[in-house]
C-alpha positions as CSV (number, residue, x, y, z in Angstrom):
1,M,112.3,115.3,118.1
2,G,111.4,111.7,117.9
3,W,109.9,111.7,114.4
4,K,107.2,109.1,113.2
5,A,106.3,109.6,109.4
6,S,105.4,107.7,106.4
7,M,104.8,109.2,102.8
8,I,104.7,108.1,99.3
9,I,105.6,110.9,96.9
10,I,104.9,110.7,93.1
11,Q,106.1,113.0,90.3
12,N,103.0,114.3,88.7
13,P,104.0,115.7,85.4
14,D,100.6,115.6,83.9
15,N,99.1,117.4,86.9
16,V,96.7,114.7,87.7
17,K,94.5,115.8,90.7
18,D,91.9,113.1,91.2
19,D,92.2,111.4,94.5
20,D,89.7,108.6,93.5
21,I,92.2,107.5,90.9
22,I,95.0,107.4,93.7
23,L,92.7,105.4,96.1
24,K,91.6,102.9,93.6
25,A,95.1,102.3,92.7
26,F,96.1,101.5,96.2
27,G,92.8,99.2,96.4
28,M,91.3,101.8,98.8
29,G,88.4,102.9,96.6
30,Q,85.8,102.5,99.3
31,R,87.5,105.0,101.5
32,K,85.3,107.9,102.6
33,Y,86.3,111.5,102.6
34,A,86.4,112.7,106.3
35,C,87.9,116.3,106.3
36,N,90.8,118.6,105.3
37,T,93.9,118.3,107.3
38,T,97.6,119.4,107.2
39,L,100.8,117.4,106.9
40,D,101.7,118.4,110.6
41,E,98.5,116.4,111.6
42,C,98.6,113.6,109.0
43,I,102.2,112.6,108.7
44,Y,101.6,110.1,111.6
45,P,97.6,110.3,112.1
46,R,97.4,107.0,114.0
47,D,93.8,106.6,112.4
48,E,94.5,104.1,109.4
49,S,93.5,107.1,107.2
50,I,95.0,107.9,103.6
51,N,95.8,111.4,103.1
52,I,96.5,113.2,99.7
53,A,97.7,116.5,98.7
54,Y,99.5,118.2,95.6
55,Y,102.5,120.2,96.0
56,N,105.6,121.2,93.9
57,G,104.6,119.1,91.0
58,S,104.0,115.9,93.2
59,I,101.3,114.0,94.7
60,I,102.0,113.4,98.5
61,I,100.3,110.5,100.1
62,C,100.5,109.9,104.1
63,D,99.6,106.4,104.4
64,D,99.8,105.8,108.3
65,F,102.4,103.0,107.6
66,Q,99.7,101.0,105.7
67,L,101.3,101.0,102.3
68,S,105.1,102.0,102.7
69,G,106.2,98.7,103.9
70,K,105.0,97.4,100.6
71,F,107.1,100.0,98.8
72,I,110.3,99.7,100.7
73,M,111.4,96.1,99.9
74,E,113.5,94.1,97.3
75,E,110.6,93.0,94.9
76,I,108.2,95.4,93.2
77,S,104.9,94.9,94.8
78,T,101.3,94.7,93.5
79,E,100.5,98.1,94.8
80,E,103.6,99.6,93.2
81,R,102.9,98.0,89.8
82,T,99.4,99.6,89.8
83,I,101.0,103.0,90.7
84,I,103.7,102.6,87.9
85,K,101.1,102.0,85.3
86,L,99.5,105.3,86.2
87,F,102.7,107.2,86.2
88,P,105.2,104.9,84.0
89,D,107.7,107.8,83.6
90,S,107.5,109.3,87.0
91,E,109.9,109.0,90.2
92,I,108.0,107.3,92.9
93,L,109.7,107.9,96.3
94,T,108.9,106.3,99.6
95,V,110.2,107.4,102.9
96,S,109.3,106.4,106.4
97,C,110.9,106.6,109.9
98,L,109.8,105.5,113.4
99,S,111.7,106.8,116.2
100,L,110.5,104.1,118.7
101,T,112.6,101.5,116.8
102,T,115.3,103.8,115.3
103,F,113.9,102.8,111.9
104,H,114.2,104.5,108.6
105,G,113.7,103.3,105.1
106,Y,113.2,104.8,101.6
107,S,112.7,103.5,98.0
108,L,113.0,105.2,94.7
109,I,111.4,103.9,91.6
110,R,112.4,105.4,88.3
111,N,110.7,104.7,85.0
112,G,109.0,101.8,86.4
113,K,112.2,100.2,87.9
114,R,113.5,100.2,91.6
115,V,116.9,102.0,91.4
116,R,117.5,102.4,95.3
117,A,116.0,101.0,98.4
118,K,117.4,101.1,101.8
119,A,115.9,100.4,105.2
120,M,117.5,99.7,108.7
121,S,116.3,99.3,112.4
122,A,118.9,99.1,115.0
123,D,116.6,97.3,117.4
124,D,116.1,94.2,115.4
125,G,118.9,94.3,113.0
126,F,116.6,94.7,110.1
127,Y,118.5,95.8,106.9
128,I,117.8,96.3,103.1
129,N,120.4,97.7,100.8
130,I,119.5,97.7,97.1
131,G,121.0,99.7,94.3
132,D,123.6,102.6,94.5
133,P,123.1,105.6,96.7
134,I,121.3,108.7,95.2
135,E,122.5,112.1,95.2
136,E,120.8,113.0,98.5
137,E,122.3,110.1,100.3
138,K,125.7,110.9,99.1
139,A,125.4,114.4,100.6
140,I,124.8,113.1,103.9
141,Y,127.5,110.4,103.7
142,A,130.1,112.8,102.6
143,Q,129.6,114.6,106.0
144,G,130.4,111.2,107.8
145,E,133.5,109.2,108.4
146,L,133.8,105.7,107.2
147,R,135.5,103.3,109.7
148,H,135.8,99.6,109.5
149,G,132.9,99.5,107.2
150,K,130.5,101.8,109.3
151,Y,129.7,105.5,109.1
152,Y,129.9,107.8,111.9
153,W,128.9,111.5,112.2
154,T,130.2,114.0,114.7
155,H,128.2,116.9,115.7
156,E,129.1,119.2,118.8
157,D,131.5,116.8,120.1
158,N,128.9,113.9,119.9
159,E,129.2,110.9,117.6
160,Y,126.2,109.3,115.8
161,T,125.6,106.1,113.8
162,E,123.6,105.8,110.8
163,D,120.5,104.6,112.7
164,Q,120.5,107.8,114.7
165,L,120.2,110.0,111.7
166,M,116.6,109.2,110.8
167,E,115.6,112.5,110.1
168,D,118.5,113.6,107.9
169,F,118.0,110.5,105.7
170,T,114.1,110.5,105.6
171,F,113.7,114.3,105.2
172,G,116.8,114.9,103.3
173,I,115.9,112.3,100.6
174,A,112.1,113.2,100.6
175,K,113.4,117.0,99.7
176,R,114.1,115.5,96.3
177,L,110.5,115.6,95.3
178,L,109.0,117.9,97.9
179,G,111.4,120.7,97.2
180,V,111.9,121.4,100.9
181,R,113.0,119.8,104.2
182,I,109.8,119.5,106.3
183,D,111.7,119.2,109.6
184,E,113.2,122.6,108.9
185,S,111.7,126.2,108.6
186,E,111.7,126.0,104.8
187,G,109.1,123.4,105.2
188,E,106.7,125.3,107.3
189,E,104.3,126.2,104.5
190,L,104.0,122.5,103.4
191,M,103.6,121.3,107.1
192,D,101.2,124.0,107.9
193,E,99.3,125.4,105.1
194,V,98.8,122.8,102.4
195,L,95.4,121.2,102.6
196,F,95.4,117.3,102.5
197,S,92.2,115.4,101.9
198,K,91.7,112.8,104.5
199,Y,90.0,109.5,103.6
200,T,89.0,107.0,106.4
201,K,87.4,103.5,106.5
202,Y,84.4,104.8,108.0
203,A,81.9,107.5,106.8
């Protein structure tokens, strides 16, 4: 399946459930509630909406690629600093992938500092690699073979390069906070039953 997805996932130890606080932190306090939706519908909504839900002790924000680009970069962005102030001791995990350009990227902030960021796109050669691989990455790399500085994975006699494993990296790493892989059967409840609140630019 050609996945297109963009999510920011925030550890929520204090069980904060206030969408207005989240929207204002992102500079989107003027957004209007539109309706309830599901992750299956809002993981790539194509309507410039912000979609928020609470699951497995985390806040899930599907941003339609409006924010994730500011979270998967070398420097801490203004938007990230605002979220860090709200959740200073939390992990803040951003993941995204876009099958059209074989792009995938992710960033992990822990205790206010970016400890890992990686992004790549085979189409234009875009590449970011900051920090050491996290546990979820290591598990994926362990299944590959490193040859001449490049990883290869073999499955059913087919060989794959890293940019072709978008779903493994995106959803394997997202499981860190979600608790499930949303591209597998264990994620069906989160995909289809958990309600997200959709906020749009228009009433």
